C-alpha positions as CSV (number, residue, x, y, z in Angstrom):
1,X,38.0,-11.9,-2.6
2,X,36.8,-10.0,0.4
3,X,38.6,-9.8,3.8
4,X,36.1,-9.9,6.7
5,X,37.0,-8.8,10.1
6,X,34.9,-10.0,13.1
7,X,35.4,-8.4,16.6
8,X,34.1,-10.1,19.7
9,X,30.9,-8.5,21.1
10,X,32.0,-7.9,24.7
11,X,28.3,-7.8,25.9
12,X,27.6,-11.3,24.5
13,X,30.8,-13.3,25.2
14,X,32.6,-14.9,28.0
15,X,35.9,-16.8,28.8
16,X,35.5,-19.2,31.7
17,X,38.0,-21.6,33.3
18,X,37.6,-24.5,35.7
19,X,40.3,-26.3,37.8
20,X,40.1,-29.1,40.3
21,X,40.3,-28.1,44.0
22,X,41.3,-30.7,46.6
23,X,40.2,-33.4,44.1
24,X,36.6,-33.1,45.3
25,X,35.3,-30.0,43.5
26,X,36.2,-27.4,40.8
27,X,36.8,-23.7,41.1
28,X,35.2,-21.8,38.3
29,X,36.3,-18.4,37.2
30,X,36.1,-15.8,34.5
31,X,38.5,-13.7,32.6
32,X,36.6,-10.4,32.5
33,X,38.7,-8.4,30.0
34,X,39.6,-9.8,26.6
35,X,39.7,-9.0,23.0
36,X,39.3,-11.4,20.1
37,X,39.6,-10.7,16.4
38,X,38.7,-13.1,13.5
39,X,40.0,-12.4,10.0
40,X,38.6,-14.5,7.1
41,X,37.9,-14.5,3.4
42,X,35.5,-17.4,3.4
43,X,31.9,-17.4,4.5
44,X,32.4,-20.7,6.3
45,X,35.4,-19.4,8.3
46,X,37.6,-22.3,7.0
47,X,40.5,-19.9,6.5
48,X,40.0,-17.9,9.7
49,X,43.0,-16.4,11.6
50,X,42.2,-15.7,15.2
51,X,44.0,-13.5,17.7
52,X,43.0,-13.5,21.4
53,X,44.3,-11.1,24.0
54,X,43.3,-11.6,27.7
55,X,44.1,-9.2,30.5
56,X,45.7,-11.4,33.2
57,X,44.7,-8.9,35.8
58,X,41.0,-9.5,35.1
59,X,40.6,-12.9,36.7
60,X,37.4,-13.3,38.7
61,X,36.5,-16.3,40.9
62,X,34.1,-14.4,43.2
63,X,36.7,-14.6,46.0
64,X,39.0,-11.5,46.1
65,X,41.8,-13.2,48.1
66,X,41.9,-16.1,45.6
67,X,41.8,-13.7,42.7
68,X,44.8,-11.8,44.1
69,X,46.7,-15.1,44.6
70,X,46.0,-16.3,41.1
71,X,47.3,-12.9,39.7
72,X,50.4,-13.1,42.0
73,X,53.9,-14.4,41.2
74,X,52.7,-17.8,42.5
75,X,50.5,-18.2,39.3
76,X,50.0,-15.7,36.5
77,X,52.5,-13.0,37.7
78,X,50.1,-10.5,36.1
79,X,52.2,-7.5,37.1
80,X,55.2,-8.7,35.0
81,X,53.1,-10.6,32.4
82,X,49.8,-8.7,32.0
83,X,48.7,-10.4,28.8
84,X,47.7,-13.9,27.9
85,X,47.8,-14.4,24.2
86,X,46.7,-16.9,21.6
87,X,47.4,-16.6,17.9
88,X,46.0,-19.3,15.5
89,X,48.1,-20.7,12.8
90,X,45.7,-23.3,11.5
91,X,41.9,-23.4,11.5
92,X,40.3,-26.3,9.7
93,X,36.9,-27.8,9.3
94,X,36.5,-31.3,10.7
95,X,32.7,-31.6,10.4
96,X,29.6,-29.4,9.7
97,X,30.1,-26.3,11.9
98,X,33.0,-28.1,13.8
99,X,36.6,-26.9,13.5
100,X,39.9,-27.6,15.0
101,X,42.2,-24.7,15.6
102,X,45.9,-24.9,16.4
103,X,47.9,-21.9,17.6
104,X,50.4,-20.5,20.0
105,X,49.3,-19.9,23.5
106,X,51.5,-17.6,25.7
107,X,51.1,-17.5,29.4
108,X,53.8,-15.7,31.3
109,X,56.9,-16.1,29.2
110,X,56.1,-19.6,27.9
111,X,54.6,-20.2,24.5
112,X,53.3,-23.6,23.5
113,X,51.3,-25.0,20.6
114,X,47.7,-25.6,21.6
115,X,44.7,-27.3,19.9
116,X,41.3,-25.8,20.5
117,X,37.9,-27.4,19.6
118,X,35.6,-24.8,18.0
119,X,31.9,-24.9,17.1
120,X,30.4,-22.3,14.8
121,X,26.9,-21.8,16.1
122,X,25.5,-19.6,13.2
123,X,25.2,-16.2,11.6
124,X,22.4,-13.8,12.3
125,X,21.5,-10.2,11.7
126,X,20.6,-8.5,14.9
127,X,17.7,-6.0,15.2
128,X,20.1,-3.0,14.6
129,X,21.4,-4.4,11.3
130,X,24.7,-5.9,12.5
131,X,25.8,-9.2,11.1
132,X,26.9,-11.5,14.0
133,X,28.5,-14.9,14.1
134,X,28.4,-17.2,17.1
135,X,31.1,-19.5,18.3
136,X,31.9,-21.9,21.2
137,X,35.4,-23.1,21.9
138,X,37.1,-25.3,24.5
139,X,40.6,-26.5,25.4
140,X,42.3,-28.1,28.3
141,X,45.8,-27.1,29.2
142,X,48.4,-28.4,31.8
143,X,49.1,-25.4,34.0
144,X,52.5,-26.6,35.0
145,X,53.6,-26.6,31.4
146,X,53.2,-22.8,31.5
147,X,55.1,-22.3,34.7
148,X,52.1,-22.2,36.9
149,X,53.6,-24.6,39.4
150,X,52.5,-23.4,42.9
151,X,50.7,-26.1,44.9
152,X,50.5,-27.7,48.2
153,X,50.0,-31.4,49.2
154,X,47.0,-32.4,51.3
155,X,47.1,-34.9,54.2
156,X,45.8,-37.7,51.9
157,X,48.6,-37.1,49.4
158,X,46.4,-35.3,46.9
159,X,47.3,-31.9,45.5
160,X,45.3,-28.8,46.5
161,X,45.1,-27.4,42.9
162,X,44.7,-29.7,39.9
163,X,47.1,-29.5,36.9
164,X,44.4,-29.5,34.1
165,X,42.7,-26.2,33.4
166,X,39.6,-26.4,31.3
167,X,39.0,-23.2,29.3
168,X,35.9,-22.4,27.4
169,X,34.6,-19.5,25.3
170,X,31.1,-18.8,24.0
171,X,29.9,-15.7,22.3
172,X,29.1,-13.5,19.4
173,X,31.3,-11.6,16.9
174,X,30.3,-8.5,15.0
175,X,31.3,-8.2,11.4
176,X,33.1,-4.9,11.0
177,X,33.1,-4.7,7.2
């Protein structure tokens, strides 16, 4: 039985998030610096173990003042908690190329069990001989559950910042062995 290690291809991957703003639009952002490793012994990834590390200081929404606020103590407190981390503890197939992954997501000093929908988009050899696997993943989390509680109420009684954060990943992984 072979152990395969797959590392995220930084040039062909992204982590994005979206959160409601004033109940009328969404703010979209990126986490620019992250590392993801997949370890598996099965060709169909059905026994995969996934570890994700995200640099909380790498948030990018295209508005520098907002990025600084999101990294501040009001939200991520990136100075004291520089890493967001996810470690899977269950990865199981639910349909052809569809998986459900459970794991422990840590934001700031709070760790909660989280379920992520995953799609395996295929395996391909690139022109330089590297074996690559493609994946998409998505999850929705409640930010207040992770201590991200800053908000302000609008004149109409709505909250400025929504509580649900939609997080998505898409990208390629390079087989290392």
